[in-house]
N, C-alpha and C positions, 0 to 999 in steps of 0.2 A: 554343203549341208550333209551331216552324217545321219540325221534321224528324221523320221516322218511319223505321222500318226496323230490321232485325235487324243486330246487330254481327257482322261476318264473323269466322270462326275464323282466317282467314289474316291475317298482319300487313298493315297498310296499306302500310308502307314497310319494306323489308328490304335494307339495303346492307351488303356485306362487301367491304373492301379496295377501295373506289371511289376511283380517282385520275383527276382531270380536269386536262388540260394544255392551255394555250393559248399558242402560241409557245414561249418558253423558260420560262414561268411555270407552276408547279403551283398551280392554283386550289383543288383538293381533294387531300389527300395521305393516301391509304389510309384513308378514312373508313369506319367500320363502325357501323351503328345499326339498331335495330328500333323502329318506332313502331306502336302498335296504334290501331285506329279510335276507341276510346273514351278516348284520352289527350289531355290538354291540355299541350302542351310549349312551352317557350321555349328558343330558341337565342341565347345571349348572348355577345357578344364585341366587341372593338374594330373600328373601320372597317378593312377590308382583310383581315379574318380568314378570309374565304371563305364567309360566311353566305349571301349572295345567290347564290353559285355552287352552294351546296347546294340552294337552291330551284330553280335552273335544272336541276339534275340530277333532282330530283323530277319536274319538268314536261317532262323529256326535251328541253329545249333543249341541254343538255350531255350527252354520252355519255362513259362512262369508258374508260380504256385497257383493252384485253382482257387476260385472264389466267385461268389455271386456278382460282385461288382468289378470283376476282371474282364477286360476286353483286349483281344490280341489279334487284330485284324490286319491283313494285307489285302488291299483292294476289296474290302468288305467281307473277306472270308477268313475264317479262323485257320483253315489249312490250305496250303498251296503245294502243288506238285513241283518237282525239280525243274521241269521245262518252263513252267510259268515264272518261277523265280529267276531263271536265266534271262527271260525276256524283260523282266522288271528291273533287275539289279546286276550291274557289273561291279566286281569288287577288286580293289587293289590294296594290298597290305604288305608290311614288312615281312610277315611270315610267308606270304606267297613269293616275294622276291627271294627269300632264302631258299625256298623249294626249287626255284628255277635258276639258281646260281650254279650252273653246270654246263657241260659240253653240248649245248643245244644252240642252234642259230636263232637270232632274234625273230626271223621270219617263221621258223618252226614253232616258236613260242606263241606267236599270234595265231597261227593255224591250229594249234592244239586247243585253243579256246572253243572250237567247234565240237570237240569231243570231251571237253572237261578232263583232258589227260595231261600228263607231263611231257611225253614225247609223241611221236607220230608213228610208232611201230604198228605195222599192219592196218593203217587207217586209209580209208577210201576218200581221197581229197578230190572234190569236184571242180570243174572250171569256174563255177560261180564262187566257190570259196576262195580260189586263187585271185579272182578279180576283185572281190570285196577286200581281201587282204591287201592287194595293191593300193586300193583307194584309202584304206586305213593308214598304211605306211606313209602315203603321200600326205594325208591330212595331219598326221603327227610329226611330219618332217624327219622321218628316220629311214627313208628309202636307202640312203647310202650306207646305212649300218646293218642292213638286214641279214647279210651273210656272216657277220661277226658272231662269235660265240658269246653267250650271256655272261660267262665267267671272265670275259675279257673287256666287257663294257663297264663304263662308270656307273655309279648308282643311279644317276639321273637318266642316263640313256636306257639302262635296263628297265627303269620304272615306266618309261614311255612305251616300251614293248609290252609291259604288263597292262597298261591302259588299252593298247591295241587288242590284246587278248580279251579284255573285258568288253570291248566294243563289238566283237564279231556277231553277237546275237542282237545287236541294235537295242541295248537295254534302255529303258526309259530314264533310269537314274544310275549314275556312277557313285559308288560308295568308296571313299578314300580314307583309309585308316593311317593316321600320322604320315601324310604323303611326302613330307620333305625331310624325314629322318635321314641323316648322314649326307645330305647334299651340301656342297660348298656354295659360295655366293654366286658363281657363274651358273652352276647347275640349278640353283634355286630360281634365278632370273629366267632361265630357259623353260624350266618346268612350269612355273607360274604362268608364263605366256601360253604354253600349250593347254593348261587347264582352262584359261580364259577362252581359248578357241573352242574347246569342248563345250563349255557352258553356253557360249554364244550360238553354237550349232543346234541347240535345242535339247541337249541331254541334261537332265537335272543333276545337281551335285549335292550329295550329303557328305560333308567333310568332318572328320573327327580329328582333333589336334590339340596339342598343348602350346602351339606356337601362334601367337597373334598374327604374325606376318604371313601365315599360310592363307589367311582369309582374303580371297581375291575379290576385287570390286563387284563382280557379278553376284556374289553372295549377299542377300538382302536381309536374311534372318539369322540371328545368333542365339543359341541356347547355351547357357553356362551350367556346367555340371560339376558338382562336388559331393563327395561322400555318398555316392550311389544314387543321388537324386538330381532332378533338374531344378536348378536354383532360380535362374532368370531366363526369360524367353521373350523375344520381341524383335523389332526392327534393329538392325545393326547399330545405327547411330544412338539409339536409346539404351542399348545394352553395353556397348563398349565405352564405358565411362571410367574415370579415375577411381571412383568409389567402388564400383562393381568389380573391376579387375583387381584392385587392391585386396578386396575381400575374398575374391576367388582364389588368389594365389598367396594370400597372407603375406603380402609384401607391399610397401608403399610405392606405387607407380603413378606416373603421369602418362596419359594417352595422348598421342598426336596423330592426326590424319594427314596423309600426303598422297595425292594422286589416287584416291580411292582405297589406299591401304592404311591400316592402323598399326602403330608401333607403341611399345611401352618403353619409357625411359625412367630414370631416377632410382632404380633399384641397384 
């Protein structure tokens, strides 16, 4: 078990009528959603739908347009400090992986999560940090890779070290932005197994993806996003239907379920 702690009575995320504009473009268009701490949620949609902008709104990189009917709360508060954000959310994204594709060992990447840094230059690493890092590496099954440099690892291996980096603060929820980009079939199989392990350990998952097969069985709620809005939101089985997914991706598809995973065929 990697996480402990009581689930808060306040929603983790509570957005009402959140609109984010950059230049002339609406990145989010009046988005309303409530996500609780114990939920595992997937946000599925085509490229350009606004999924990454939603993550940037959660992490306060983007702020919404003001309005009387706008609510933008994390754990009941409009504003969060950086330390609280770290304890609530661990983030893994392709941009983060690109940042860490360098001459750093996997272990150092995990340890760097304590300092929100890229390397460990002049950092004071405590025995407790080392012990927790050992536990995380064992939990993610990457102990034997920890001395390898990030730029020599496969995409799937490197991504597991980034999950380790995200877990050092014992976040309540792991946010995954397009988690299986550039993974081959073997890496996808291994990575999904690790994500299932994380979800079963008690860490919440918010996954943003355009791939149906990323949605692990532990995810029970799916939100479909297109054109900067949330289009459908509900239990996975009710949302992942032929009609809804065909409409979402503007392609005729048939959805089949196999061992808790959903796949699209026919396109």
